[in-house]
Backbone bond lengths (Angstrom), bond angles and torsions (degrees), N, CA, C in turn:
res aa  C-N    CA-C-N  psi(-1)  N-CA   C-N-CA  omega(-1)  CA-C   N-CA-C  phi
1 M - - - 1.462 - - 1.532 109.46 -
2 T 1.312 116.09 151.25 1.450 121.68 178.58 1.515 109.58 -118.45
3 T 1.300 115.75 147.77 1.459 122.00 -176.69 1.525 110.15 -87.25
4 P 1.326 117.11 163.25 1.471 119.98 174.59 1.528 111.94 -58.25
5 E 1.335 116.06 -34.15 1.468 118.83 178.64 1.524 111.05 -63.41
6 F 1.352 116.08 -36.89 1.471 120.21 178.71 1.523 109.65 -61.49
7 H 1.330 117.31 -48.02 1.461 120.84 -178.13 1.523 111.73 -68.20
8 A 1.328 116.29 -28.14 1.462 118.98 -179.85 1.515 112.77 -76.12
9 N 1.310 116.74 -17.76 1.467 121.21 -178.94 1.527 109.45 -86.53
10 T 1.310 117.62 109.55 1.470 121.52 -177.31 1.519 112.48 -66.87
11 D 1.335 117.75 -18.90 1.464 120.15 179.36 1.526 112.23 -66.74
12 N 1.319 117.98 -15.11 1.460 121.36 179.20 1.526 112.64 -88.38
13 F 1.344 116.76 3.39 1.461 120.52 -176.39 1.532 109.26 -135.25
14 C 1.325 114.46 153.23 1.467 120.64 179.66 1.523 109.71 -58.73
15 Y 1.342 116.35 132.61 1.464 118.94 -177.50 1.526 112.02 -71.08
16 R 1.340 116.67 -20.13 1.463 120.21 178.06 1.522 111.79 -94.47
17 H 1.313 117.02 -22.49 1.468 122.47 178.23 1.523 107.61 -132.55
18 P 1.315 118.06 83.96 1.471 121.74 -172.17 1.525 114.58 -58.70
19 G 1.317 118.42 -18.93 1.452 119.36 179.46 1.514 114.27 -86.34
20 R 1.329 117.32 -2.18 1.466 121.45 -175.74 1.528 110.09 -104.76
21 Q 1.317 115.75 115.42 1.463 121.03 179.43 1.525 110.07 -74.14
22 S 1.330 116.42 139.23 1.464 121.15 179.60 1.513 109.56 -158.78
23 F 1.320 115.54 155.96 1.464 121.36 177.10 1.532 111.05 -125.84
24 V 1.342 115.94 17.61 1.457 121.48 -179.36 1.523 108.96 -101.53
25 L 1.326 116.07 131.96 1.460 121.31 -177.83 1.518 110.68 -108.12
26 C 1.310 115.91 144.83 1.463 120.88 169.85 1.525 107.93 -64.71
27 Q 1.330 116.72 130.22 1.459 119.11 -174.49 1.532 112.79 -73.48
28 R 1.329 117.76 -7.53 1.465 120.24 178.00 1.530 111.98 -100.23
29 C 1.339 117.38 -53.01 1.463 119.92 -176.83 1.521 113.08 -99.18
30 L 1.347 117.20 -10.39 1.466 123.57 176.70 1.530 113.51 66.03
31 R 1.329 117.32 22.79 1.448 120.16 173.65 1.531 110.10 -89.62
32 T 1.317 116.51 151.99 1.462 121.69 -178.41 1.523 109.84 -74.04
33 I 1.344 116.34 134.86 1.464 120.88 179.50 1.522 109.45 -136.72
34 C 1.333 114.53 145.13 1.465 121.01 179.00 1.525 109.70 -85.08
35 P 1.336 119.10 170.21 1.471 120.89 -178.67 1.521 114.06 -54.88
36 E 1.323 117.81 -35.77 1.461 120.38 -179.35 1.524 112.17 -64.76
37 C 1.325 116.83 -28.38 1.464 121.41 -176.04 1.528 112.84 -95.76
38 Q 1.313 117.27 2.64 1.462 120.47 -175.16 1.523 110.84 -92.67
39 T 1.326 115.85 131.62 1.464 122.98 172.23 1.513 107.70 -120.33
40 Q 1.330 115.74 127.74 1.452 120.03 -177.16 1.516 110.64 -63.92
41 A 1.320 116.33 133.40 1.461 123.27 176.53 1.516 108.63 -118.84
42 P 1.356 118.53 169.08 1.465 119.63 177.40 1.519 112.55 -52.67
43 V 1.339 116.93 -33.83 1.463 121.51 174.14 1.519 107.54 -132.02
44 G 1.334 117.99 115.54 1.447 121.42 179.02 1.516 113.01 74.03
45 V 1.340 115.84 -152.89 1.458 122.08 179.93 1.521 108.63 -129.82
46 I 1.336 116.01 160.41 1.456 120.80 177.30 1.519 108.81 -130.01
47 C 1.318 115.42 157.64 1.463 121.41 -177.18 1.530 109.96 -86.48
48 P 1.338 117.85 167.46 1.471 120.57 -178.91 1.518 113.88 -59.05
49 E 1.314 118.13 -38.84 1.462 120.10 -179.14 1.524 111.69 -65.77
50 C 1.326 116.36 -42.24 1.464 119.60 178.08 1.520 111.08 -68.36
51 M 1.333 117.08 -33.42 1.454 120.57 176.67 1.528 110.49 -63.64
52 Q 1.324 117.37 -43.55 1.461 120.62 177.90 1.520 111.19 -62.33
53 E 1.331 116.39 -42.05 1.466 119.80 178.64 1.520 111.10 -64.43
54 Q 1.325 116.15 -39.42 1.470 120.27 179.42 1.509 110.31 -63.29
55 R 1.336 117.46 -40.89 1.463 120.40 179.40 1.523 111.85 -67.85
56 R 1.344 116.60 -36.18 1.470 119.33 177.55 1.517 111.54 -65.15
57 N 1.322 116.91 -30.61 1.460 121.35 -176.92 1.523 113.56 -89.53
58 Q 1.327 117.48 1.65 1.456 119.86 -179.67 1.527 111.04 -66.62
59 T 1.309 115.49 145.77 1.457 120.57 174.76 1.525 109.42 -76.13
60 P 1.337 117.86 161.95 1.470 119.65 176.67 1.525 112.72 -55.34
61 A 1.338 117.03 -37.41 1.474 119.39 179.58 1.523 110.79 -64.99
62 Q 1.340 117.22 -38.85 1.462 119.93 178.84 1.520 111.29 -67.37
63 R 1.325 117.07 -36.89 1.461 119.16 177.28 1.524 110.89 -65.38
64 R 1.336 115.85 -40.89 1.467 118.32 177.22 1.520 110.93 -63.10
65 A 1.339 116.25 -37.39 1.467 119.57 178.31 1.519 110.76 -62.77
66 N 1.334 116.57 -41.36 1.467 119.33 178.51 1.516 111.78 -63.44
67 R 1.333 116.02 -40.13 1.464 119.11 -178.53 1.519 111.46 -70.77
68 R 1.340 117.40 -42.18 1.459 120.13 -172.59 1.520 112.87 -82.24
69 W 1.348 115.67 -37.12 1.453 119.23 -174.44 1.515 112.81 -102.27
70 G 1.317 116.73 -17.42 1.461 119.01 177.34 1.508 111.30 89.28
71 A 1.314 116.21 138.64 1.459 120.37 -177.87 1.507 112.03 -63.30
72 R 1.314 117.37 -32.29 1.464 119.56 -177.96 1.518 111.47 -63.76
73 S 1.348 116.15 -42.63 1.464 118.14 -179.10 1.521 111.45 -69.27
74 L 1.334 117.01 -28.92 1.456 119.68 -178.89 1.517 112.37 -74.84
75 T 1.314 117.60 -22.71 1.459 120.18 -178.57 1.517 110.89 -121.93
76 A 1.324 116.73 26.89 1.465 120.30 -177.26 1.517 110.46 -59.05
77 V 1.319 116.12 134.41 1.452 123.97 178.59 1.530 110.63 52.10
78 G 1.342 114.39 41.51 1.453 118.70 177.31 1.513 113.91 70.38
79 G 1.325 118.67 9.48 1.443 121.09 178.93 1.511 113.98 74.65
80 R 1.321 119.12 7.21 1.468 121.08 -178.32 1.531 109.48 -81.60
81 P 1.322 118.28 120.73 1.469 121.05 -178.26 1.535 111.97 -78.96
82 L 1.319 116.21 70.30 1.464 120.39 -174.12 1.522 112.23 -65.17
83 V 1.335 117.30 -38.04 1.465 119.62 178.93 1.526 109.79 -62.18
84 T 1.309 116.47 -41.08 1.465 120.37 176.89 1.523 110.94 -57.64
85 Y 1.326 116.22 -47.08 1.460 120.15 -179.67 1.531 111.69 -63.02
86 W 1.338 116.37 -40.93 1.471 119.68 179.63 1.536 110.85 -65.24
87 I 1.315 117.33 -42.85 1.466 120.15 178.95 1.526 110.14 -62.00
88 I 1.329 116.09 -45.24 1.470 119.73 179.34 1.522 110.32 -61.45
89 G 1.333 117.14 -43.97 1.455 120.50 -178.41 1.522 112.84 -63.80
90 I 1.331 116.49 -48.47 1.467 120.46 -178.41 1.519 110.85 -66.26
91 T 1.337 116.53 -46.09 1.470 120.05 -179.22 1.521 111.22 -63.01
92 S 1.314 116.74 -42.51 1.468 120.06 -179.87 1.521 111.00 -64.37
93 A 1.338 117.06 -41.04 1.463 120.17 -179.71 1.528 110.93 -62.77
94 V 1.330 116.67 -46.29 1.466 119.99 -179.42 1.524 110.60 -66.02
95 S 1.322 116.98 -44.40 1.464 120.33 -177.87 1.519 112.00 -65.85
96 L 1.329 117.25 -36.31 1.464 119.35 178.11 1.528 111.62 -69.86
97 L 1.330 116.24 -29.52 1.467 119.03 175.42 1.524 111.25 -64.18
98 Q 1.329 116.20 -24.94 1.466 119.47 177.26 1.528 111.74 -63.03
99 L 1.319 115.85 -23.47 1.457 119.79 -177.57 1.520 112.97 -84.33
100 V 1.338 117.06 -7.23 1.459 121.02 -178.08 1.527 109.49 -81.32
101 P 1.313 118.07 122.37 1.480 120.08 179.96 1.529 111.24 -59.63
102 G 1.309 114.90 137.37 1.456 120.40 176.29 1.511 114.30 95.95
103 I 1.340 117.49 -34.16 1.470 119.59 179.89 1.522 112.20 -117.80
104 G 1.337 117.25 -14.06 1.451 120.23 -176.86 1.512 113.94 -62.71
105 Q 1.328 116.45 -48.88 1.459 119.45 -177.39 1.523 112.64 -67.84
106 P 1.348 120.17 -42.21 1.468 119.38 174.81 1.525 113.07 -59.01
107 I 1.332 117.94 -37.39 1.463 120.37 177.28 1.521 110.31 -63.86
108 T 1.329 116.30 -45.53 1.467 120.19 178.52 1.516 111.21 -59.99
109 N 1.324 116.64 -46.90 1.461 120.65 -178.83 1.525 112.71 -63.13
110 A 1.334 116.37 -30.93 1.462 119.99 -177.38 1.520 112.51 -79.33
111 L 1.350 118.02 -20.50 1.467 120.00 -172.63 1.524 114.61 -116.31
112 L 1.333 118.83 -18.94 1.458 120.00 -177.43 1.526 111.70 -63.95
113 F 1.325 115.30 164.62 1.469 120.30 178.68 1.519 110.25 -111.77
114 W 1.321 114.22 138.51 1.456 122.55 172.66 1.516 107.17 -147.25
115 A 1.324 117.14 139.48 1.459 121.33 -174.98 1.527 112.30 -57.26
116 G 1.324 116.87 -26.82 1.458 119.41 -179.51 1.521 113.60 -59.46
117 Y 1.342 117.35 -25.04 1.466 119.97 178.88 1.527 112.40 -75.93
118 L 1.326 116.78 -9.23 1.464 120.18 175.47 1.518 111.83 -96.82
119 Y 1.332 117.07 -18.71 1.464 121.53 -175.83 1.526 109.85 -128.01
120 P 1.315 117.34 71.68 1.471 120.11 -176.43 1.523 113.67 -60.68
121 S 1.330 117.27 -28.60 1.461 119.01 -179.78 1.520 112.25 -68.68
122 L 1.328 117.18 -22.80 1.455 121.57 179.43 1.521 112.60 -96.27
123 S 1.318 116.59 -30.39 1.458 119.73 -173.04 1.519 114.02 -104.61
124 G 1.330 117.02 -21.62 1.453 120.04 -175.25 1.519 113.28 79.74
125 E 1.355 118.04 2.07 1.452 122.44 178.20 1.535 109.84 -89.40
126 P 1.333 118.32 159.70 1.466 120.41 176.26 1.525 111.16 -66.93
127 F 1.321 116.58 156.24 1.461 122.63 179.60 1.528 108.70 -81.03
128 E 1.327 116.29 109.82 1.466 121.41 -176.50 1.528 109.67 -135.24
129 P 1.322 117.54 74.29 1.477 120.39 -175.98 1.518 114.07 -68.23
130 W 1.340 118.21 -21.20 1.461 119.93 -179.25 1.524 112.44 -63.96
131 R 1.320 117.07 -15.12 1.463 119.95 177.93 1.534 112.36 -64.23
132 M 1.331 117.23 -18.89 1.456 119.58 176.65 1.528 111.29 -61.98
133 L 1.333 117.36 -23.03 1.463 122.12 177.78 1.527 112.47 -106.00
134 T 1.327 117.29 -37.29 1.470 118.62 -177.45 1.522 112.23 -66.77
135 A 1.327 117.85 -21.11 1.470 120.23 177.91 1.519 111.63 -61.63
136 M 1.339 117.36 -21.47 1.469 120.69 179.16 1.522 112.23 -70.80
137 L 1.325 117.36 -14.44 1.462 121.12 -176.76 1.522 113.08 -88.45
138 V 1.321 117.66 -16.33 1.462 120.99 -177.33 1.524 109.56 -116.93
139 H 1.325 115.89 150.63 1.461 120.85 -175.57 1.518 110.80 -135.17
140 G 1.327 114.28 167.26 1.452 120.48 -175.79 1.510 114.24 -90.85
141 G 1.299 117.83 25.15 1.460 120.93 179.55 1.512 111.00 140.94
142 F 1.327 115.34 172.12 1.464 120.48 -175.72 1.526 111.73 -66.73
143 I 1.329 117.57 -38.81 1.470 120.19 179.86 1.520 110.37 -65.60
144 H 1.330 116.46 -44.28 1.469 121.19 177.05 1.516 110.73 -56.53
145 L 1.318 116.13 -47.34 1.461 121.61 178.76 1.526 110.74 -62.68
146 G 1.324 116.97 -48.25 1.458 120.48 -176.29 1.516 113.00 -61.17
147 L 1.331 117.41 -43.40 1.457 120.43 -179.75 1.521 111.42 -65.12
148 N 1.332 116.38 -43.04 1.460 119.21 -179.94 1.522 112.04 -66.41
149 M 1.314 117.72 -42.04 1.461 120.12 -178.46 1.531 111.32 -71.39
150 L 1.325 117.24 -33.56 1.459 119.62 175.08 1.525 110.40 -63.78
151 A 1.335 116.13 -44.66 1.465 119.88 177.89 1.523 111.01 -63.51
152 L 1.330 117.06 -41.08 1.465 120.73 178.54 1.519 110.81 -62.38
153 W 1.323 116.99 -42.98 1.469 120.48 179.67 1.525 110.60 -62.14
154 M 1.324 117.43 -43.71 1.459 120.76 -178.54 1.527 111.53 -67.49
155 L 1.325 117.29 -43.84 1.464 120.71 -178.95 1.522 111.56 -72.45
156 G 1.340 116.29 -37.52 1.455 119.72 179.76 1.506 112.70 -63.87
157 Q 1.358 117.74 -33.95 1.451 121.15 178.18 1.524 111.24 -59.94
158 Q 1.325 116.68 -30.81 1.458 121.21 -178.32 1.523 112.50 -90.68
159 L 1.319 116.23 -45.08 1.457 119.75 -169.72 1.523 114.49 -84.38
160 E 1.326 117.44 -41.40 1.470 118.05 -174.16 1.529 113.05 -63.48
161 P 1.355 120.31 -46.05 1.467 118.21 176.62 1.518 113.24 -62.57
162 L 1.328 116.67 -29.38 1.458 120.78 -179.38 1.521 111.93 -75.49
163 L 1.335 116.43 -45.46 1.463 121.10 -175.24 1.516 113.20 -86.70
164 G 1.323 117.10 -32.06 1.457 120.91 -169.85 1.521 109.42 99.14
165 R 1.320 115.75 161.65 1.465 120.61 -173.06 1.519 113.19 -64.63
166 A 1.328 117.06 -46.12 1.467 120.34 -175.47 1.521 111.27 -63.53
167 K 1.329 116.77 -46.18 1.463 120.00 -179.18 1.519 111.28 -66.67
168 F 1.327 116.29 -39.45 1.461 119.06 -179.51 1.526 110.89 -64.39
169 L 1.325 117.14 -46.63 1.461 120.14 179.91 1.522 110.51 -62.87
170 T 1.336 116.84 -40.59 1.467 120.60 177.70 1.519 110.77 -60.84
171 L 1.318 116.44 -45.42 1.473 121.10 178.98 1.520 110.73 -59.45
172 Y 1.310 117.31 -43.74 1.463 121.57 -179.18 1.524 111.42 -63.08
173 L 1.324 116.39 -46.78 1.460 120.24 -177.12 1.523 111.93 -68.83
174 V 1.326 117.50 -41.33 1.466 119.83 179.95 1.522 110.24 -67.83
175 G 1.343 117.42 -35.09 1.460 119.23 175.08 1.516 111.70 -62.28
176 G 1.343 116.90 -42.40 1.457 120.52 176.73 1.519 111.89 -64.27
177 L 1.335 115.88 -40.11 1.466 119.86 177.54 1.522 110.82 -62.53
178 G 1.332 116.10 -43.08 1.462 119.48 178.39 1.511 112.48 -60.61
179 G 1.337 116.85 -37.50 1.458 120.09 177.49 1.516 112.79 -63.98
180 S 1.341 116.75 -40.63 1.462 120.35 178.97 1.523 111.52 -68.89
181 V 1.322 116.93 -38.58 1.468 120.30 178.05 1.521 109.67 -62.53
182 A 1.317 117.38 -43.10 1.464 120.18 179.12 1.523 111.30 -64.05
183 M 1.333 117.25 -38.24 1.468 119.91 176.87 1.521 110.81 -62.88
184 A 1.323 116.80 -42.30 1.464 120.57 -179.31 1.525 111.82 -63.97
185 L 1.321 116.85 -34.29 1.464 120.50 -176.64 1.529 112.77 -86.69
186 L 1.334 116.96 -37.86 1.456 120.48 -171.43 1.523 113.86 -98.09
187 D 1.325 117.45 -27.32 1.464 120.22 179.76 1.527 109.43 -145.12
188 P 1.331 117.36 66.09 1.463 120.30 -173.14 1.514 114.86 -67.47
189 S 1.311 117.73 -15.20 1.467 119.57 -178.72 1.525 112.75 -84.18
190 Q 1.328 116.99 -7.22 1.456 120.63 -172.87 1.516 111.02 -108.92
191 S 1.325 116.45 131.32 1.465 120.33 172.62 1.524 108.80 -82.21
192 T 1.326 115.69 159.15 1.458 118.90 -175.95 1.520 111.00 -146.03
193 V 1.321 114.90 151.31 1.466 122.53 174.26 1.521 107.76 -138.03
194 G 1.328 115.95 159.51 1.451 120.09 173.78 1.513 113.95 112.06
195 A 1.330 114.53 161.46 1.466 122.27 -177.38 1.521 112.04 -101.12
196 S 1.330 117.34 20.09 1.458 120.10 -175.28 1.518 112.32 -61.70
197 G 1.324 117.96 -38.59 1.462 120.28 178.27 1.513 111.44 -59.95
198 A 1.333 116.62 -44.80 1.462 120.87 178.36 1.524 111.21 -65.15
199 I 1.337 117.47 -38.32 1.461 121.26 179.79 1.523 110.20 -63.79
200 F 1.326 117.22 -43.46 1.461 120.08 177.79 1.525 110.67 -65.32
201 G 1.331 117.55 -33.65 1.457 120.15 175.36 1.521 111.40 -61.91
202 L 1.340 117.04 -42.28 1.462 120.86 178.12 1.527 111.11 -66.32
203 L 1.322 116.33 -40.69 1.465 120.34 -177.59 1.529 110.80 -64.26
204 V 1.327 116.63 -44.49 1.463 119.85 178.46 1.531 110.45 -67.50
205 A 1.330 117.25 -36.89 1.463 120.09 177.74 1.518 111.08 -62.05
206 L 1.336 116.99 -40.68 1.463 120.08 177.50 1.520 110.48 -62.51
207 L 1.322 116.41 -37.82 1.460 121.01 177.35 1.529 111.02 -64.35
208 V 1.334 117.16 -47.73 1.471 121.82 -177.99 1.526 111.19 -64.36
209 I 1.333 116.34 -47.95 1.461 120.09 -177.38 1.524 110.65 -68.51
210 G 1.328 116.88 -40.59 1.456 119.87 177.49 1.523 111.96 -61.20
211 R 1.316 116.16 -41.43 1.473 119.72 177.32 1.523 110.64 -65.14
212 H 1.320 117.02 -38.95 1.460 121.13 179.11 1.526 111.53 -63.04
213 L 1.329 116.36 -34.41 1.455 120.96 -179.35 1.525 112.39 -83.41
214 G 1.318 117.01 -3.63 1.455 120.35 178.78 1.510 114.26 84.49
215 G 1.333 117.56 14.42 1.454 120.70 -179.69 1.529 112.16 -79.95
216 N 1.321 115.74 169.87 1.464 121.94 177.46 1.526 107.77 -84.25
217 V 1.313 117.37 110.48 1.467 122.05 -174.63 1.524 112.08 -108.11
218 V 1.334 117.10 13.53 1.465 119.99 -177.70 1.524 110.28 -61.29
219 G 1.332 117.47 -43.67 1.457 120.75 -179.44 1.515 112.09 -61.35
220 I 1.335 116.57 -42.66 1.461 120.65 178.67 1.517 110.12 -63.48
221 L 1.320 116.51 -41.98 1.463 120.81 -179.15 1.527 110.72 -63.24
222 V 1.320 116.98 -40.78 1.470 120.57 179.40 1.528 110.31 -63.42
223 V 1.324 117.01 -45.53 1.464 120.87 178.36 1.525 110.76 -60.73
224 L 1.329 116.71 -41.94 1.464 121.14 -179.87 1.523 111.13 -62.77
225 V 1.325 117.14 -46.14 1.465 121.10 -179.13 1.528 110.71 -63.83
226 I 1.346 116.67 -43.62 1.469 120.09 179.86 1.525 110.61 -59.70
227 N 1.329 116.75 -44.16 1.461 120.02 -179.37 1.522 111.90 -67.59
228 F 1.315 117.41 -36.85 1.462 119.66 176.21 1.529 110.69 -63.44
229 V 1.323 116.53 -48.72 1.462 121.08 -178.95 1.525 110.44 -61.27
230 Y 1.320 116.63 -43.45 1.467 120.86 179.14 1.527 111.00 -58.43
231 G 1.328 116.45 -42.07 1.459 120.01 179.34 1.517 113.32 -65.69
232 F 1.337 116.19 -30.46 1.468 119.66 -179.27 1.530 112.52 -78.37
233 I 1.324 117.67 -34.03 1.461 119.48 -172.14 1.529 113.72 -95.54
234 V 1.326 117.61 -19.74 1.466 120.15 -178.50 1.523 109.32 -94.03
235 P 1.319 118.53 122.83 1.474 120.87 -179.69 1.527 111.77 -63.78
236 G 1.318 115.12 148.96 1.453 120.63 175.13 1.514 115.32 88.79
237 I 1.331 117.79 -2.74 1.465 121.53 179.00 1.527 109.20 -99.56
238 A 1.315 116.55 131.49 1.468 121.77 -177.26 1.528 109.56 -80.45
239 W 1.335 116.61 79.89 1.462 120.03 179.99 1.521 111.48 -63.56
240 Q 1.334 116.17 -24.34 1.465 118.68 178.80 1.528 111.44 -61.38
241 A 1.334 116.06 -39.67 1.461 120.30 177.78 1.523 110.76 -66.06
242 H 1.331 117.02 -35.53 1.458 120.42 177.62 1.524 110.57 -62.70
243 V 1.322 115.80 -45.53 1.466 120.33 -179.54 1.528 110.64 -64.40
244 G 1.328 116.41 -47.37 1.460 119.76 -179.35 1.518 112.52 -62.15
245 G 1.342 117.23 -42.56 1.459 120.50 178.06 1.515 112.03 -64.83
246 A 1.334 116.62 -39.37 1.460 120.62 179.71 1.524 111.35 -64.61
247 V 1.329 116.67 -43.36 1.470 120.07 179.27 1.526 110.51 -64.00
248 A 1.328 116.68 -45.55 1.462 119.82 179.46 1.524 111.08 -63.39
249 G 1.333 117.17 -42.20 1.459 120.61 178.62 1.513 112.39 -63.18
250 A 1.342 116.48 -38.24 1.465 119.97 178.23 1.521 111.05 -64.41
251 L 1.326 116.55 -42.99 1.471 120.13 -179.27 1.530 111.22 -64.80
252 V 1.325 116.70 -45.17 1.464 119.94 -178.75 1.524 111.04 -65.29
253 S 1.323 117.53 -43.11 1.464 119.87 -179.72 1.524 111.34 -66.71
254 L 1.316 118.43 -34.26 1.461 120.79 174.77 1.525 110.96 -64.18
255 V 1.324 116.13 -37.61 1.461 119.83 174.67 1.524 110.67 -61.54
256 Y 1.313 116.80 -43.84 1.463 120.82 -178.48 1.536 111.42 -61.17
257 V 1.324 116.84 -48.45 1.463 118.94 -176.84 1.521 111.24 -71.78
258 T 1.338 117.63 -26.82 1.456 120.41 178.34 1.524 111.49 -76.57
259 A 1.324 116.45 -40.69 1.461 120.48 -176.93 1.520 112.86 -78.17
260 H 1.344 117.32 -22.73 1.462 119.66 -175.82 1.522 110.78 -62.25
261 G 1.300 116.84 133.16 1.455 122.11 178.63 1.510 114.45 88.92
262 R 1.317 117.57 -12.01 1.457 120.32 177.68 1.531 110.71 -76.00
263 R 1.303 115.40 157.21 1.450 119.33 170.59 1.525 107.91 -67.31
264 N 1.322 116.35 138.82 1.471 122.07 -175.73 1.534 110.84 57.38
265 A 1.353 115.25 46.77 1.469 119.99 -176.52 1.521 111.55 -59.45
266 R 1.345 116.40 -38.42 1.471 118.62 -179.93 1.515 110.91 -62.17
267 F 1.302 117.68 -40.98 1.467 120.90 177.58 1.516 110.86 -60.58
268 W 1.331 115.82 -42.02 1.458 120.33 -178.09 1.525 111.29 -63.99
269 W 1.343 117.08 -51.50 1.463 116.62 -174.05 1.512 112.12 -71.27
270 I 1.321 117.73 -35.50 1.469 119.08 177.63 1.518 110.09 -65.55
271 G 1.319 116.63 -43.60 1.465 120.00 -179.47 1.519 112.63 -64.55
272 L 1.331 116.66 -44.28 1.461 119.89 -177.25 1.526 112.01 -71.78
273 V 1.324 117.73 -39.01 1.465 119.65 177.60 1.534 109.75 -67.31
274 S 1.317 117.25 -37.20 1.466 119.93 175.89 1.520 110.58 -61.20
275 A 1.325 116.13 -37.48 1.467 119.95 177.80 1.527 110.81 -65.56
276 I 1.327 117.30 -39.11 1.468 120.33 177.61 1.523 110.61 -62.59
277 V 1.328 116.52 -44.57 1.468 120.52 178.85 1.530 109.72 -62.04
278 L 1.326 116.89 -42.54 1.471 120.53 -179.91 1.527 110.74 -62.03
279 V 1.326 116.73 -41.85 1.467 120.26 179.02 1.521 110.60 -63.20
280 L 1.325 117.29 -42.70 1.463 120.12 178.43 1.525 111.41 -60.04
281 L 1.334 116.12 -43.57 1.461 119.92 -179.29 1.530 111.45 -68.57
282 V 1.322 116.72 -38.56 1.468 119.92 178.68 1.525 110.18 -65.78
283 V 1.326 116.58 -42.30 1.466 120.59 -179.83 1.518 110.63 -60.37
284 V 1.327 117.21 -48.59 1.460 120.22 -176.88 1.530 111.51 -70.68
285 A 1.338 116.72 -22.66 1.455 119.72 179.84 1.521 112.66 -85.06
286 T 1.317 117.36 -27.64 1.469 120.61 -173.70 1.526 113.20 -101.83
287 I 1.325 117.73 -10.36 1.473 120.57 179.64 1.527 107.03 -119.26
288 P 1.314 117.76 82.27 1.465 119.90 -178.86 1.517 111.13 -66.01
289 P 1.309 117.91 147.35 1.470 121.26 179.65 1.529 111.23 -66.84
290 L 1.319 115.36 153.96 1.464 121.07 -178.59 1.531 110.86 -77.15
291 I 1.319 116.73 -32.44 1.466 120.29 -175.29 1.515 109.47 -134.73
292 I 1.300 117.25 128.10 1.458 122.14 171.08 1.523 107.87 -128.70
293 T 1.318 115.09 119.22 1.468 120.01 174.44 1.514 107.33 -122.29
294 A 1.277 115.95 171.80 1.471 120.62 -176.19 1.523 109.03 -75.14
295 G 1.330 116.06 72.74 1.465 120.24 -177.58 1.508 112.56 -82.63
296 H 1.316 118.99 -10.34 1.454 120.79 -177.01 1.514 111.37 -92.87
């Protein structure tokens, strides 16, 4: 039962439909709104008036994004980058286990990537191609992990709501695969860990998609160049993985922007991305490295 005071309080009812009881507030103006008046936002819901104001305040690039990519894709699943959060959580858990005495080194050895695991006839090691992806789960220290996960969180906030979960996860994994392929071809004697290849794939994808939407990508380009240069001049950084991840990310993002809006768009992007993965695997399988030493 409700008291007369409850009914007299307008905050307990939708401001647009006073006869409809509700306890949900617009996350911008904090007025009560009923289910009919709720529009999903990245955090919470907003009312129709705030939605109109938000659209009026959109930049030209955001309007182009709405027209080209569709409002549904921009707010898919409420805009929450759940895949990003899951990747960060799983990667952080595995990488932190590396710091535990007694089990850290065995975990690293079981997941790192080295070209010798792709060419058992040359290295004498077992054939373990899945290491091209599992290397993204382990890192070379807390700072390495923190920088990569911070970059993933920042890029995921932008890309995952725009692309959707499946495309975002595919982009991340193919970027990591591209980084491992580049390591196998360009520096086969060196073992590697970390998600840097995948991160560079996301960064280049943001650049490609942003340019396609007509946005200002100068800032992204500057960040990309600085990170590339840093990887080349600082010893101990696997710049080869950065290059491979960037190339793979560029190819996948070009597929996304090309396939978007086509009839059977899902068929197109799945087919073309599968072709990119196949080419990467064929390249690494048919061009054996010149030198393999016990780099792991």
